[in-house]
PDB file of N, CA, C and O in Angstrom, chain B, residues numbered from 101:
ATOM      1  N   MET B 101     -17.612 -60.257-120.027  1.00  0.00           N
ATOM      2  CA  MET B 101     -16.950 -61.569-119.951  1.00  0.00           C
ATOM      3  C   MET B 101     -18.005 -62.658-119.800  1.00  0.00           C
ATOM      4  O   MET B 101     -17.931 -63.684-120.476  1.00  0.00           O
ATOM      5  N   LEU B 102     -18.964 -62.455-118.945  1.00  0.00           N
ATOM      6  CA  LEU B 102     -19.984 -63.457-118.698  1.00  0.00           C
ATOM      7  C   LEU B 102     -20.830 -63.689-119.936  1.00  0.00           C
ATOM      8  O   LEU B 102     -21.175 -64.827-120.254  1.00  0.00           O
ATOM      9  N   THR B 103     -21.165 -62.608-120.636  1.00  0.00           N
ATOM     10  CA  THR B 103     -21.981 -62.772-121.845  1.00  0.00           C
ATOM     11  C   THR B 103     -21.196 -63.475-122.951  1.00  0.00           C
ATOM     12  O   THR B 103     -21.789 -64.204-123.746  1.00  0.00           O
ATOM     13  N   ALA B 104     -19.886 -63.275-123.023  1.00  0.00           N
ATOM     14  CA  ALA B 104     -19.082 -63.962-124.028  1.00  0.00           C
ATOM     15  C   ALA B 104     -19.042 -65.458-123.753  1.00  0.00           C
ATOM     16  O   ALA B 104     -19.108 -66.258-124.686  1.00  0.00           O
ATOM     17  N   GLN B 105     -18.936 -65.847-122.489  1.00  0.00           N
ATOM     18  CA  GLN B 105     -18.939 -67.256-122.151  1.00  0.00           C
ATOM     19  C   GLN B 105     -20.293 -67.878-122.428  1.00  0.00           C
ATOM     20  O   GLN B 105     -20.374 -69.006-122.914  1.00  0.00           O
ATOM     21  N   ARG B 106     -21.348 -67.154-122.124  1.00  0.00           N
ATOM     22  CA  ARG B 106     -22.701 -67.656-122.376  1.00  0.00           C
ATOM     23  C   ARG B 106     -22.959 -67.794-123.865  1.00  0.00           C
ATOM     24  O   ARG B 106     -23.638 -68.733-124.280  1.00  0.00           O
ATOM     25  N   ALA B 107     -22.441 -66.893-124.676  1.00  0.00           N
ATOM     26  CA  ALA B 107     -22.618 -66.956-126.124  1.00  0.00           C
ATOM     27  C   ALA B 107     -21.898 -68.169-126.710  1.00  0.00           C
ATOM     28  O   ALA B 107     -22.390 -68.769-127.666  1.00  0.00           O
ATOM     29  N   ARG B 108     -20.758 -68.536-126.164  1.00  0.00           N
ATOM     30  CA  ARG B 108     -20.039 -69.702-126.633  1.00  0.00           C
ATOM     31  C   ARG B 108     -20.756 -71.000-126.294  1.00  0.00           C
ATOM     32  O   ARG B 108     -20.794 -71.924-127.105  1.00  0.00           O
ATOM     33  N   ARG B 109     -21.320 -71.069-125.104  1.00  0.00           N
ATOM     34  CA  ARG B 109     -22.003 -72.292-124.676  1.00  0.00           C
ATOM     35  C   ARG B 109     -23.363 -72.420-125.305  1.00  0.00           C
ATOM     36  O   ARG B 109     -23.878 -73.537-125.369  1.00  0.00           O
ATOM     37  N   GLY B 110     -23.968 -71.383-125.763  1.00  0.00           N
ATOM     38  CA  GLY B 110     -25.327 -71.447-126.293  1.00  0.00           C
ATOM     39  C   GLY B 110     -26.328 -71.126-125.183  1.00  0.00           C
ATOM     40  O   GLY B 110     -25.956 -70.909-124.030  1.00  0.00           O
ATOM     41  N   PRO B 111     -27.583 -71.102-125.555  1.00  0.00           N
ATOM     42  CA  PRO B 111     -28.603 -70.779-124.566  1.00  0.00           C
ATOM     43  C   PRO B 111     -28.768 -71.900-123.541  1.00  0.00           C
ATOM     44  O   PRO B 111     -28.631 -73.073-123.889  1.00  0.00           O
ATOM     45  N   PRO B 112     -29.052 -71.567-122.312  1.00  0.00           N
ATOM     46  CA  PRO B 112     -29.227 -72.605-121.308  1.00  0.00           C
ATOM     47  C   PRO B 112     -30.505 -73.420-121.567  1.00  0.00           C
ATOM     48  O   PRO B 112     -31.507 -72.884-122.040  1.00  0.00           O
ATOM     49  N   SER B 113     -30.453 -74.684-121.260  1.00  0.00           N
ATOM     50  CA  SER B 113     -31.620 -75.546-121.441  1.00  0.00           C
ATOM     51  C   SER B 113     -32.605 -75.273-120.310  1.00  0.00           C
ATOM     52  O   SER B 113     -32.212 -75.194-119.146  1.00  0.00           O
ATOM     53  N   SER B 114     -33.856 -75.134-120.642  1.00  0.00           N
ATOM     54  CA  SER B 114     -34.854 -74.895-119.605  1.00  0.00           C
ATOM     55  C   SER B 114     -35.511 -76.188-119.146  1.00  0.00           C
ATOM     56  O   SER B 114     -36.289 -76.175-118.192  1.00  0.00           O
ATOM     57  N   PHE B 115     -35.216 -77.297-119.799  1.00  0.00           N
ATOM     58  CA  PHE B 115     -35.795 -78.584-119.416  1.00  0.00           C
ATOM     59  C   PHE B 115     -35.002 -79.142-118.212  1.00  0.00           C
ATOM     60  O   PHE B 115     -33.777 -79.238-118.287  1.00  0.00           O
ATOM     61  N   PRO B 116     -35.660 -79.501-117.137  1.00  0.00           N
ATOM     62  CA  PRO B 116     -34.939 -80.009-115.954  1.00  0.00           C
ATOM     63  C   PRO B 116     -34.252 -81.343-116.252  1.00  0.00           C
ATOM     64  O   PRO B 116     -34.774 -82.174-116.995  1.00  0.00           O
ATOM     65  N   ARG B 117     -33.097 -81.527-115.672  1.00  0.00           N
ATOM     66  CA  ARG B 117     -32.334 -82.754-115.888  1.00  0.00           C
ATOM     67  C   ARG B 117     -33.072 -83.972-115.333  1.00  0.00           C
ATOM     68  O   ARG B 117     -33.017 -85.049-115.926  1.00  0.00           O
ATOM     69  N   TRP B 118     -33.747 -83.814-114.225  1.00  0.00           N
ATOM     70  CA  TRP B 118     -34.419 -84.959-113.637  1.00  0.00           C
ATOM     71  C   TRP B 118     -35.573 -85.437-114.517  1.00  0.00           C
ATOM     72  O   TRP B 118     -36.024 -86.575-114.387  1.00  0.00           O
ATOM     73  N   GLY B 119     -36.041 -84.588-115.395  1.00  0.00           N
ATOM     74  CA  GLY B 119     -37.143 -84.983-116.273  1.00  0.00           C
ATOM     75  C   GLY B 119     -36.759 -86.041-117.289  1.00  0.00           C
ATOM     76  O   GLY B 119     -37.613 -86.779-117.780  1.00  0.00           O
ATOM     77  N   SER B 120     -35.475 -86.114-117.603  1.00  0.00           N
ATOM     78  CA  SER B 120     -35.040 -87.108-118.594  1.00  0.00           C
ATOM     79  C   SER B 120     -34.813 -88.494-118.014  1.00  0.00           C
ATOM     80  O   SER B 120     -34.666 -89.454-118.770  1.00  0.00           O
ATOM     81  N   ILE B 121     -34.781 -88.626-116.695  1.00  0.00           N
ATOM     82  CA  ILE B 121     -34.526 -89.938-116.106  1.00  0.00           C
ATOM     83  C   ILE B 121     -35.704 -90.507-115.338  1.00  0.00           C
ATOM     84  O   ILE B 121     -35.605 -91.603-114.787  1.00  0.00           O
ATOM     85  N   VAL B 122     -36.829 -89.780-115.287  1.00  0.00           N
ATOM     86  CA  VAL B 122     -37.934 -90.269-114.451  1.00  0.00           C
ATOM     87  C   VAL B 122     -38.602 -91.499-115.020  1.00  0.00           C
ATOM     88  O   VAL B 122     -39.039 -92.346-114.240  1.00  0.00           O
ATOM     89  N   LEU B 123     -38.710 -91.653-116.324  1.00  0.00           N
ATOM     90  CA  LEU B 123     -39.372 -92.846-116.889  1.00  0.00           C
ATOM     91  C   LEU B 123     -38.557 -94.111-116.622  1.00  0.00           C
ATOM     92  O   LEU B 123     -39.118 -95.066-116.084  1.00  0.00           O
ATOM     93  N   PRO B 124     -37.262 -94.177-116.965  1.00  0.00           N
ATOM     94  CA  PRO B 124     -36.552 -95.406-116.680  1.00  0.00           C
ATOM     95  C   PRO B 124     -36.384 -95.658-115.164  1.00  0.00           C
ATOM     96  O   PRO B 124     -36.411 -96.802-114.710  1.00  0.00           O
ATOM     97  N   ALA B 125     -36.212 -94.586-114.406  1.00  0.00           N
ATOM     98  CA  ALA B 125     -36.085 -94.748-112.958  1.00  0.00           C
ATOM     99  C   ALA B 125     -37.368 -95.259-112.346  1.00  0.00           C
ATOM    100  O   ALA B 125     -37.345 -96.117-111.464  1.00  0.00           O
ATOM    101  N   GLY B 126     -38.501 -94.730-112.817  1.00  0.00           N
ATOM    102  CA  GLY B 126     -39.803 -95.198-112.324  1.00  0.00           C
ATOM    103  C   GLY B 126     -40.032 -96.651-112.636  1.00  0.00           C
ATOM    104  O   GLY B 126     -40.524 -97.400-111.792  1.00  0.00           O
ATOM    105  N   ALA B 127     -39.678 -97.066-113.854  1.00  0.00           N
ATOM    106  CA  ALA B 127     -39.850 -98.470-114.233  1.00  0.00           C
ATOM    107  C   ALA B 127     -38.963 -99.378-113.423  1.00  0.00           C
ATOM    108  O   ALA B 127     -39.392-100.450-112.995  1.00  0.00           O
ATOM    109  N   LEU B 128     -37.718 -98.959-113.203  1.00  0.00           N
ATOM    110  CA  LEU B 128     -36.774 -99.765-112.432  1.00  0.00           C
ATOM    111  C   LEU B 128     -37.206 -99.899-110.967  1.00  0.00           C
ATOM    112  O   LEU B 128     -37.295-101.006-110.435  1.00  0.00           O
ATOM    113  N   TRP B 129     -37.471 -98.766-110.330  1.00  0.00           N
ATOM    114  CA  TRP B 129     -37.859 -98.816-108.922  1.00  0.00           C
ATOM    115  C   TRP B 129     -39.208 -99.492-108.733  1.00  0.00           C
ATOM    116  O   TRP B 129     -39.406-100.216-107.757  1.00  0.00           O
ATOM    117  N   GLY B 130     -40.137 -99.264-109.656  1.00  0.00           N
ATOM    118  CA  GLY B 130     -41.427 -99.920-109.568  1.00  0.00           C
ATOM    119  C   GLY B 130     -41.316-101.432-109.673  1.00  0.00           C
ATOM    120  O   GLY B 130     -41.995-102.167-108.957  1.00  0.00           O
ATOM    121  N   THR B 131     -40.454-101.886-110.569  1.00  0.00           N
ATOM    122  CA  THR B 131     -40.219-103.336-110.729  1.00  0.00           C
ATOM    123  C   THR B 131     -39.594-103.929-109.473  1.00  0.00           C
ATOM    124  O   THR B 131     -40.026-104.976-108.990  1.00  0.00           O
ATOM    125  N   LEU B 132     -38.566-103.247-108.943  1.00  0.00           N
ATOM    126  CA  LEU B 132     -37.905-103.774-107.736  1.00  0.00           C
ATOM    127  C   LEU B 132     -38.839-103.817-106.542  1.00  0.00           C
ATOM    128  O   LEU B 132     -38.863-104.798-105.799  1.00  0.00           O
ATOM    129  N   ILE B 133     -39.604-102.760-106.359  1.00  0.00           N
ATOM    130  CA  ILE B 133     -40.550-102.751-105.235  1.00  0.00           C
ATOM    131  C   ILE B 133     -41.648-103.764-105.474  1.00  0.00           C
ATOM    132  O   ILE B 133     -42.084-104.428-104.533  1.00  0.00           O
ATOM    133  N   GLY B 134     -42.115-103.904-106.725  1.00  0.00           N
ATOM    134  CA  GLY B 134     -43.137-104.874-107.044  1.00  0.00           C
ATOM    135  C   GLY B 134     -42.679-106.306-106.793  1.00  0.00           C
ATOM    136  O   GLY B 134     -43.455-107.130-106.308  1.00  0.00           O
ATOM    137  N   VAL B 135     -41.421-106.608-107.118  1.00  0.00           N
ATOM    138  CA  VAL B 135     -40.889-107.950-106.839  1.00  0.00           C
ATOM    139  C   VAL B 135     -40.892-108.216-105.343  1.00  0.00           C
ATOM    140  O   VAL B 135     -41.260-109.306-104.906  1.00  0.00           O
ATOM    141  N   ALA B 136     -40.484-107.230-104.558  1.00  0.00           N
ATOM    142  CA  ALA B 136     -40.444-107.407-103.099  1.00  0.00           C
ATOM    143  C   ALA B 136     -41.838-107.623-102.536  1.00  0.00           C
ATOM    144  O   ALA B 136     -42.056-108.527-101.730  1.00  0.00           O
ATOM    145  N   VAL B 137     -42.774-106.798-102.958  1.00  0.00           N
ATOM    146  CA  VAL B 137     -44.146-106.935-102.461  1.00  0.00           C
ATOM    147  C   VAL B 137     -44.768-108.217-102.965  1.00  0.00           C
ATOM    148  O   VAL B 137     -45.487-108.894-102.230  1.00  0.00           O
ATOM    149  N   GLY B 138     -44.493-108.562-104.233  1.00  0.00           N
ATOM    150  CA  GLY B 138     -45.008-109.809-104.776  1.00  0.00           C
ATOM    151  C   GLY B 138     -44.438-111.033-104.049  1.00  0.00           C
ATOM    152  O   GLY B 138     -45.154-112.007-103.818  1.00  0.00           O
ATOM    153  N   ALA B 139     -43.177-110.983-103.698  1.00  0.00           N
ATOM    154  CA  ALA B 139     -42.587-112.089-102.955  1.00  0.00           C
ATOM    155  C   ALA B 139     -43.213-112.232-101.576  1.00  0.00           C
ATOM    156  O   ALA B 139     -43.382-113.339-101.065  1.00  0.00           O
ATOM    157  N   PHE B 140     -43.551-111.103-100.990  1.00  0.00           N
ATOM    158  CA  PHE B 140     -44.208-111.129 -99.678  1.00  0.00           C
ATOM    159  C   PHE B 140     -45.587-111.800 -99.779  1.00  0.00           C
ATOM    160  O   PHE B 140     -45.993-112.554 -98.895  1.00  0.00           O
ATOM    161  N   PHE B 141     -46.293-111.506-100.879  1.00  0.00           N
ATOM    162  CA  PHE B 141     -47.639-112.085-101.046  1.00  0.00           C
ATOM    163  C   PHE B 141     -47.644-113.393-101.807  1.00  0.00           C
ATOM    164  O   PHE B 141     -48.711-113.983-101.978  1.00  0.00           O
ATOM    165  N   GLY B 142     -46.498-113.876-102.273  1.00  0.00           N
ATOM    166  CA  GLY B 142     -46.437-115.208-102.841  1.00  0.00           C
ATOM    167  C   GLY B 142     -46.144-115.301-104.326  1.00  0.00           C
ATOM    168  O   GLY B 142     -45.855-116.400-104.798  1.00  0.00           O
ATOM    169  N   ASN B 143     -46.198-114.215-105.098  1.00  0.00           N
ATOM    170  CA  ASN B 143     -45.936-114.311-106.544  1.00  0.00           C
ATOM    171  C   ASN B 143     -45.152-113.097-107.000  1.00  0.00           C
ATOM    172  O   ASN B 143     -45.746-112.066-107.315  1.00  0.00           O
ATOM    173  N   PRO B 144     -43.821-113.194-107.043  1.00  0.00           N
ATOM    174  CA  PRO B 144     -43.015-112.023-107.428  1.00  0.00           C
ATOM    175  C   PRO B 144     -43.158-111.618-108.878  1.00  0.00           C
ATOM    176  O   PRO B 144     -42.925-110.455-109.206  1.00  0.00           O
ATOM    177  N   LEU B 145     -43.534-112.534-109.763  1.00  0.00           N
ATOM    178  CA  LEU B 145     -43.681-112.189-111.181  1.00  0.00           C
ATOM    179  C   LEU B 145     -44.875-111.236-111.383  1.00  0.00           C
ATOM    180  O   LEU B 145     -44.758-110.245-112.103  1.00  0.00           O
ATOM    181  N   ILE B 146     -45.980-111.525-110.772  1.00  0.00           N
ATOM    182  CA  ILE B 146     -47.141-110.628-110.884  1.00  0.00           C
ATOM    183  C   ILE B 146     -46.836-109.312-110.198  1.00  0.00           C
ATOM    184  O   ILE B 146     -47.214-108.255-110.704  1.00  0.00           O
ATOM    185  N   GLY B 147     -46.164-109.347-109.066  1.00  0.00           N
ATOM    186  CA  GLY B 147     -45.777-108.122-108.379  1.00  0.00           C
ATOM    187  C   GLY B 147     -44.875-107.249-109.243  1.00  0.00           C
ATOM    188  O   GLY B 147     -45.014-106.026-109.257  1.00  0.00           O
ATOM    189  N   ALA B 148     -43.946-107.884-109.967  1.00  0.00           N
ATOM    190  CA  ALA B 148     -43.044-107.135-110.844  1.00  0.00           C
ATOM    191  C   ALA B 148     -43.800-106.460-111.978  1.00  0.00           C
ATOM    192  O   ALA B 148     -43.504-105.317-112.327  1.00  0.00           O
ATOM    193  N   GLY B 149     -44.769-107.154-112.552  1.00  0.00           N
ATOM    194  CA  GLY B 149     -45.566-106.560-113.604  1.00  0.00           C
ATOM    195  C   GLY B 149     -46.396-105.387-113.142  1.00  0.00           C
ATOM    196  O   GLY B 149     -46.438-104.347-113.800  1.00  0.00           O
ATOM    197  N   ILE B 150     -47.056-105.552-112.013  1.00  0.00           N
ATOM    198  CA  ILE B 150     -47.855-104.460-111.453  1.00  0.00           C
ATOM    199  C   ILE B 150     -46.963-103.305-111.028  1.00  0.00           C
ATOM    200  O   ILE B 150     -47.298-102.145-111.270  1.00  0.00           O
ATOM    201  N   GLY B 151     -45.841-103.601-110.401  1.00  0.00           N
ATOM    202  CA  GLY B 151     -44.925-102.545-109.964  1.00  0.00           C
ATOM    203  C   GLY B 151     -44.333-101.773-111.122  1.00  0.00           C
ATOM    204  O   GLY B 151     -44.187-100.553-111.042  1.00  0.00           O
ATOM    205  N   ALA B 152     -43.988-102.465-112.201  1.00  0.00           N
ATOM    206  CA  ALA B 152     -43.446-101.776-113.380  1.00  0.00           C
ATOM    207  C   ALA B 152     -44.497-100.877-113.991  1.00  0.00           C
ATOM    208  O   ALA B 152     -44.185 -99.756-114.394  1.00  0.00           O
ATOM    209  N   GLY B 153     -45.718-101.329-114.070  1.00  0.00           N
ATOM    210  CA  GLY B 153     -46.798-100.497-114.603  1.00  0.00           C
ATOM    211  C   GLY B 153     -47.025 -99.257-113.744  1.00  0.00           C
ATOM    212  O   GLY B 153     -47.179 -98.156-114.272  1.00  0.00           O
ATOM    213  N   LEU B 154     -47.047 -99.429-112.450  1.00  0.00           N
ATOM    214  CA  LEU B 154     -47.206 -98.265-111.561  1.00  0.00           C
ATOM    215  C   LEU B 154     -46.020 -97.332-111.643  1.00  0.00           C
ATOM    216  O   LEU B 154     -46.187 -96.113-111.610  1.00  0.00           O
ATOM    217  N   GLY B 155     -44.808 -97.894-111.750  1.00  0.00           N
ATOM    218  CA  GLY B 155     -43.610 -97.062-111.842  1.00  0.00           C
ATOM    219  C   GLY B 155     -43.583 -96.234-113.122  1.00  0.00           C
ATOM    220  O   GLY B 155     -43.190 -95.067-113.101  1.00  0.00           O
ATOM    221  N   VAL B 156     -44.003 -96.838-114.248  1.00  0.00           N
ATOM    222  CA  VAL B 156     -44.046 -96.082-115.498  1.00  0.00           C
ATOM    223  C   VAL B 156     -45.123 -95.016-115.415  1.00  0.00           C
ATOM    224  O   VAL B 156     -44.924 -93.907-115.912  1.00  0.00           O
ATOM    225  N   GLY B 157     -46.253 -95.319-114.802  1.00  0.00           N
ATOM    226  CA  GLY B 157     -47.328 -94.322-114.629  1.00  0.00           C
ATOM    227  C   GLY B 157     -46.869 -93.135-113.817  1.00  0.00           C
ATOM    228  O   GLY B 157     -47.130 -91.992-114.193  1.00  0.00           O
ATOM    229  N   VAL B 158     -46.195 -93.378-112.717  1.00  0.00           N
ATOM    230  CA  VAL B 158     -45.659 -92.293-111.912  1.00  0.00           C
ATOM    231  C   VAL B 158     -44.575 -91.524-112.665  1.00  0.00           C
ATOM    232  O   VAL B 158     -44.482 -90.301-112.568  1.00  0.00           O
ATOM    233  N   GLY B 159     -43.754 -92.267-113.420  1.00  0.00           N
ATOM    234  CA  GLY B 159     -42.728 -91.617-114.226  1.00  0.00           C
ATOM    235  C   GLY B 159     -43.302 -90.711-115.283  1.00  0.00           C
ATOM    236  O   GLY B 159     -42.756 -89.641-115.552  1.00  0.00           O
ATOM    237  N   MET B 160     -44.421 -91.135-115.899  1.00  0.00           N
ATOM    238  CA  MET B 160     -45.053 -90.268-116.912  1.00  0.00           C
ATOM    239  C   MET B 160     -45.650 -89.005-116.295  1.00  0.00           C
ATOM    240  O   MET B 160     -45.618 -87.934-116.901  1.00  0.00           O
ATOM    241  N   ALA B 161     -46.193 -89.140-115.086  1.00  0.00           N
ATOM    242  CA  ALA B 161     -46.732 -87.966-114.414  1.00  0.00           C
ATOM    243  C   ALA B 161     -45.608 -86.977-114.072  1.00  0.00           C
ATOM    244  O   ALA B 161     -45.779 -85.767-114.224  1.00  0.00           O
ATOM    245  N   LEU B 162     -44.464 -87.491-113.610  1.00  0.00           N
ATOM    246  CA  LEU B 162     -43.330 -86.605-113.318  1.00  0.00           C
ATOM    247  C   LEU B 162     -42.723 -86.030-114.579  1.00  0.00           C
ATOM    248  O   LEU B 162     -42.233 -84.901-114.564  1.00  0.00           O
ATOM    249  N   PHE B 163     -42.743 -86.785-115.681  1.00  0.00           N
ATOM    250  CA  PHE B 163     -42.261 -86.288-116.957  1.00  0.00           C
ATOM    251  C   PHE B 163     -43.133 -85.137-117.441  1.00  0.00           C
ATOM    252  O   PHE B 163     -42.630 -84.139-117.957  1.00  0.00           O
ATOM    253  N   ALA B 164     -44.445 -85.285-117.271  1.00  0.00           N
ATOM    254  CA  ALA B 164     -45.341 -84.197-117.630  1.00  0.00           C
ATOM    255  C   ALA B 164     -45.077 -82.959-116.788  1.00  0.00           C
ATOM    256  O   ALA B 164     -45.143 -81.842-117.303  1.00  0.00           O
ATOM    257  N   ALA B 165     -44.781 -83.131-115.516  1.00  0.00           N
ATOM    258  CA  ALA B 165     -44.432 -82.000-114.665  1.00  0.00           C
ATOM    259  C   ALA B 165     -43.131 -81.328-115.145  1.00  0.00           C
ATOM    260  O   ALA B 165     -43.005 -80.105-115.102  1.00  0.00           O
ATOM    261  N   ALA B 166     -42.179 -82.136-115.594  1.00  0.00           N
ATOM    262  CA  ALA B 166     -40.934 -81.577-116.115  1.00  0.00           C
ATOM    263  C   ALA B 166     -41.177 -80.793-117.406  1.00  0.00           C
ATOM    264  O   ALA B 166     -40.545 -79.761-117.634  1.00  0.00           O
ATOM    265  N   LEU B 167     -42.088 -81.278-118.246  1.00  0.00           N
ATOM    266  CA  LEU B 167     -42.439 -80.544-119.469  1.00  0.00           C
ATOM    267  C   LEU B 167     -43.063 -79.197-119.134  1.00  0.00           C
ATOM    268  O   LEU B 167     -42.740 -78.188-119.761  1.00  0.00           O
ATOM    269  N   VAL B 168     -43.938 -79.176-118.167  1.00  0.00           N
ATOM    270  CA  VAL B 168     -44.569 -77.912-117.757  1.00  0.00           C
ATOM    271  C   VAL B 168     -43.517 -76.958-117.205  1.00  0.00           C
ATOM    272  O   VAL B 168     -43.523 -75.769-117.523  1.00  0.00           O
ATOM    273  N   MET B 169     -42.619 -77.476-116.384  1.00  0.00           N
ATOM    274  CA  MET B 169     -41.582 -76.596-115.824  1.00  0.00           C
ATOM    275  C   MET B 169     -40.651 -76.111-116.909  1.00  0.00           C
ATOM    276  O   MET B 169     -40.174 -74.979-116.838  1.00  0.00           O
ATOM    277  N   GLY B 170     -40.375 -76.922-117.910  1.00  0.00           N
ATOM    278  CA  GLY B 170     -39.495 -76.520-118.995  1.00  0.00           C
ATOM    279  C   GLY B 170     -40.116 -75.542-119.954  1.00  0.00           C
ATOM    280  O   GLY B 170     -39.399 -74.784-120.608  1.00  0.00           O
ATOM    281  N   SER B 171     -41.429 -75.534-120.057  1.00  0.00           N
ATOM    282  CA  SER B 171     -42.103 -74.666-120.987  1.00  0.00           C
ATOM    283  C   SER B 171     -42.606 -73.358-120.375  1.00  0.00           C
ATOM    284  O   SER B 171     -43.292 -72.586-121.044  1.00  0.00           O
ATOM    285  N   LYS B 172     -42.280 -73.113-119.142  1.00  0.00           N
ATOM    286  CA  LYS B 172     -42.778 -71.898-118.481  1.00  0.00           C
ATOM    287  C   LYS B 172     -42.158 -70.614-119.065  1.00  0.00           C
ATOM    288  O   LYS B 172     -42.737 -69.535-118.933  1.00  0.00           O
ATOM    289  N   ASP B 173     -41.001 -70.725-119.699  1.00  0.00           N
ATOM    290  CA  ASP B 173     -40.339 -69.555-120.274  1.00  0.00           C
ATOM    291  C   ASP B 173     -40.647 -69.339-121.751  1.00  0.00           C
ATOM    292  O   ASP B 173     -40.200 -68.351-122.334  1.00  0.00           O
ATOM    293  N   LEU B 174     -41.386 -70.227-122.351  1.00  0.00           N
ATOM    294  CA  LEU B 174     -41.693 -70.112-123.786  1.00  0.00           C
ATOM    295  C   LEU B 174     -42.790 -69.147-124.052  1.00  0.00           C
ATOM    296  O   LEU B 174     -43.163 -68.940-125.206  1.00  0.00           O
TER     297      LEU B 174
END
């Protein structure tokens, strides 16, 4: 019974779900935190730019980790 259900659904995806949202989430959270830090230091626009860049960088590192985790069974 279990194998029949699995055959209908297809093979399970080995790519983690969190790997598909880390880039936009990193950019969003980086921008928000950058605006807050920039406002504290006097220029929220520069803080938003720096925060977005850092957020995307962290998101790419986590995306690479998700790719490694997804390819461990290949």
